C-alpha positions as CSV (number, residue, x, y, z in Angstrom):
1,X,0.0,0.0,0.0
2,X,1.3,3.5,-0.8
3,X,1.5,6.0,2.0
4,X,2.0,9.2,0.1
5,X,0.8,12.5,1.5
6,X,-1.5,14.5,-0.8
7,X,-1.3,18.2,-1.0
8,X,1.9,18.3,1.0
9,X,2.1,22.0,0.1
10,X,-0.5,24.2,-1.5
11,X,0.6,27.7,-2.5
12,X,2.0,29.4,0.6
13,X,0.5,26.7,3.0
14,X,3.2,24.1,3.8
15,X,2.0,21.2,5.8
16,X,4.9,21.4,8.3
17,X,5.0,24.9,9.9
18,X,8.6,25.8,10.6
19,X,8.2,27.7,13.9
20,X,11.1,28.3,16.2
21,X,10.7,26.2,19.4
22,X,8.8,23.4,17.7
23,X,10.0,20.4,15.7
24,X,6.8,18.7,14.6
25,X,4.2,21.4,14.2
26,X,2.0,20.4,11.2
27,X,-1.3,21.4,9.6
28,X,-4.0,18.7,9.1
29,X,-5.6,20.6,6.2
30,X,-5.8,19.7,2.6
31,X,-6.5,16.0,3.1
32,X,-9.4,14.5,0.9
33,X,-12.5,13.2,2.5
34,X,-14.8,10.4,1.4
35,X,-17.6,12.8,0.3
36,X,-15.3,14.6,-2.1
37,X,-14.4,17.4,0.2
38,X,-11.1,18.4,1.8
39,X,-10.0,19.2,5.3
40,X,-9.8,23.0,5.8
41,X,-6.3,24.4,6.0
42,X,-5.0,26.3,9.1
43,X,-7.9,25.1,11.2
44,X,-6.5,22.1,13.0
45,X,-2.8,21.7,13.9
46,X,-0.8,19.0,15.6
47,X,2.5,19.6,17.4
48,X,5.1,18.6,19.9
49,X,5.5,20.5,23.2
50,X,5.2,24.3,23.1
51,X,7.5,25.3,26.0
52,X,10.2,26.7,23.7
53,X,8.1,29.2,21.9
54,X,9.5,32.7,21.6
55,X,7.8,36.0,21.0
56,X,7.8,35.4,17.2
57,X,6.4,31.9,17.6
58,X,3.6,33.1,19.8
59,X,2.8,35.9,17.4
60,X,2.7,33.4,14.5
61,X,0.2,31.3,16.4
62,X,-1.9,34.3,17.4
63,X,-1.9,35.3,13.7
64,X,-3.6,32.0,12.9
65,X,-6.5,33.0,15.1
66,X,-5.8,30.0,17.4
67,X,-8.7,29.5,19.8
68,X,-7.9,26.2,21.6
69,X,-4.8,24.3,22.6
70,X,-5.2,20.8,24.0
71,X,-2.2,19.5,26.0
72,X,-2.2,15.7,26.3
73,X,0.9,15.5,28.5
74,X,1.0,14.3,32.1
75,X,1.0,16.8,34.9
76,X,4.7,16.0,35.5
77,X,5.6,16.7,31.8
78,X,3.7,19.9,31.8
79,X,5.2,21.0,35.1
80,X,8.7,20.4,33.9
81,X,8.1,22.2,30.5
82,X,5.2,24.6,30.8
83,X,3.6,25.8,27.5
84,X,4.7,29.3,26.5
85,X,1.3,30.5,25.2
86,X,0.9,33.9,26.8
87,X,-0.3,36.4,24.2
88,X,-1.5,33.9,21.6
89,X,-5.2,34.4,22.5
90,X,-5.7,30.7,22.7
91,X,-7.6,29.0,25.6
92,X,-5.4,26.1,26.9
93,X,-6.9,22.8,28.2
94,X,-4.9,20.2,30.0
95,X,-6.2,16.7,29.1
96,X,-3.6,14.1,30.3
97,X,-4.2,10.9,28.4
98,X,-2.5,9.0,31.3
99,X,-0.8,9.8,34.6
100,X,2.9,9.4,35.2
101,X,2.3,6.4,37.5
102,X,0.5,4.7,34.5
103,X,3.4,5.5,32.2
104,X,5.7,3.6,34.6
105,X,3.6,0.5,34.3
106,X,3.4,0.6,30.5
107,X,5.1,-2.1,28.5
108,X,8.0,-0.8,26.4
109,X,6.7,-1.9,23.0
110,X,4.9,0.9,21.1
111,X,2.1,-1.3,19.8
112,X,1.3,-2.2,23.4
113,X,1.2,1.5,24.4
114,X,-1.4,2.1,21.6
115,X,-3.5,-0.8,22.8
116,X,-3.4,0.7,26.3
117,X,-4.4,4.1,25.1
118,X,-7.4,2.7,23.1
119,X,-8.5,0.3,25.9
120,X,-7.9,2.5,29.0
121,X,-7.8,6.2,27.9
122,X,-11.0,6.5,25.9
123,X,-12.6,9.1,28.2
124,X,-9.6,11.4,28.0
125,X,-9.3,11.0,24.3
126,X,-13.0,11.9,23.9
127,X,-12.5,14.9,26.2
128,X,-9.6,16.1,24.1
129,X,-11.6,15.9,20.9
130,X,-14.5,17.5,22.6
131,X,-12.4,20.5,23.6
132,X,-11.6,21.1,19.9
133,X,-15.2,20.4,19.0
134,X,-16.8,23.0,21.3
135,X,-18.5,26.0,19.8
136,X,-15.8,28.5,18.9
137,X,-13.1,26.0,19.6
138,X,-11.4,26.2,16.2
139,X,-8.8,27.0,14.9
140,X,-7.2,24.5,17.4
141,X,-4.0,22.7,18.2
142,X,-3.4,19.4,19.9
143,X,0.0,18.4,21.3
144,X,1.9,16.2,23.6
145,X,5.7,16.1,24.2
146,X,6.9,14.7,20.9
147,X,3.7,15.2,18.9
148,X,3.8,11.6,17.7
149,X,1.9,9.0,19.7
150,X,-0.8,10.6,22.0
151,X,-1.2,13.4,19.5
152,X,-1.0,10.9,16.6
153,X,-3.8,8.8,17.9
154,X,-6.1,11.8,18.6
155,X,-5.4,13.3,15.1
156,X,-6.0,9.9,13.5
157,X,-9.4,9.6,15.1
158,X,-10.4,13.1,14.1
159,X,-9.4,12.5,10.5
160,X,-11.3,9.3,10.5
161,X,-14.4,11.1,11.8
162,X,-14.0,13.5,8.9
163,X,-13.9,10.7,6.3
164,X,-10.2,10.9,5.5
165,X,-9.0,7.6,3.9
166,X,-7.0,5.2,6.0
167,X,-3.9,5.4,3.8
168,X,-3.8,9.2,4.1
169,X,-4.2,9.0,7.9
170,X,-1.3,6.5,8.0
171,X,0.9,8.7,5.8
172,X,0.2,11.7,8.0
173,X,1.1,9.7,11.1
174,X,4.3,8.5,9.5
175,X,5.6,12.0,8.9
176,X,6.5,12.5,12.5
177,X,9.6,10.2,12.2
178,X,11.2,12.7,9.8
179,X,10.9,15.6,12.2
180,X,12.0,14.2,15.5
181,X,15.0,11.9,15.4
182,X,17.5,12.7,18.2
183,X,15.3,15.3,19.7
184,X,12.6,12.6,20.3
185,X,15.1,10.5,22.3
186,X,15.6,13.5,24.6
187,X,11.8,13.7,25.0
188,X,11.6,10.1,25.9
189,X,14.5,10.5,28.4
190,X,12.7,13.4,30.0
191,X,9.5,11.3,30.4
192,X,11.6,8.5,31.9
193,X,13.1,10.9,34.4
194,X,9.8,12.0,35.8
195,X,8.1,8.6,35.5
196,X,10.0,6.1,37.7
197,X,9.9,2.6,36.4
198,X,9.3,3.6,32.7
199,X,11.6,1.7,30.4
200,X,11.2,2.2,26.7
201,X,12.2,0.3,23.6
202,X,13.7,3.0,21.5
203,X,11.8,1.6,18.6
204,X,9.1,3.9,19.9
205,X,10.9,6.7,18.2
206,X,9.5,5.6,14.9
207,X,6.1,6.1,13.5
208,X,5.4,3.1,11.2
209,X,2.1,3.6,9.3
210,X,1.0,0.1,10.0
211,X,0.8,0.9,13.7
212,X,-1.8,3.6,13.3
213,X,-3.8,1.3,10.9
214,X,-3.8,-1.4,13.6
215,X,-4.9,1.2,16.1
216,X,-7.8,2.3,13.9
217,X,-8.8,-1.4,13.4
218,X,-8.8,-1.9,17.2
219,X,-11.0,1.2,17.7
220,X,-13.5,-0.1,15.0
221,X,-13.4,-3.6,16.5
222,X,-14.5,-2.1,19.8
223,X,-17.1,0.5,18.7
224,X,-17.7,0.1,14.9
225,X,-16.1,3.5,14.0
226,X,-14.0,6.3,15.5
227,X,-17.2,8.3,15.9
228,X,-18.8,5.4,17.9
229,X,-15.7,5.0,20.0
230,X,-15.6,8.7,20.9
231,X,-19.4,9.0,21.7
232,X,-19.2,5.8,23.6
233,X,-16.6,7.4,25.8
234,X,-18.7,10.5,26.5
235,X,-18.2,12.8,23.5
236,X,-21.4,14.7,22.7
237,X,-22.6,13.9,19.1
238,X,-23.0,17.6,18.6
239,X,-19.3,18.1,19.0
240,X,-18.7,15.6,16.1
241,X,-21.1,17.5,14.0
242,X,-19.4,20.8,14.7
243,X,-16.0,19.4,13.8
244,X,-17.3,18.1,10.5
245,X,-18.9,21.4,9.7
246,X,-15.9,23.5,10.7
247,X,-13.2,21.3,9.2
248,X,-14.6,19.9,6.0
249,X,-14.7,22.1,2.9
250,X,-17.3,20.7,0.5
251,X,-16.4,19.9,-3.1
252,X,-16.8,23.1,-5.2
253,X,-16.5,25.6,-2.3
């Protein structure tokens, strides 16, 4: 199966946003949907941690009209590297997908971490999506420390809800590996330092597309669809409707 990214750059809208202080800030716009539409550009972003933003970076985010930032990190991660969002105009929400104590108990294999997130963190995932789906919540940004796994799963579920094909979701997920490299290892070491007992297989630094496809299959096996999984864990159906209306540009518009 091919995992190529469509519309990697359209005009002056590159998919990866080169912003000082970030490594993996990307736009989820431009992707095709099953009804012939496309995901709206500069409306939903995904990123690594935002603690290194400078004044220029904050001004750039403010210029996008950013309304919501959802931080998926643990309390300990956020405490050691607080987001530098003052002046962006965005409302920040902390939605930890799991606690530091839970990280310490996770198996080291990346696939097992994804199974844990899907099986045990559904309420937090639904809350994160709901923060973005609130009235006036977009443009929005979702992030964790590396912007790869917790962020990758949330982004994949949102794209699935919008009708983006699996192969495109997988290709978007796979892009993280090109933007992290040695910096991601530093992120993992920082998580280890604040999560006693956490021992990681450094294969987690990759983002193989098959992994997110397996995650989507697990979600569908449990709930029939990403939408069913999210509403089954407490997300209001109205939030899904708002995301679709705000994020999908109909064919011909």
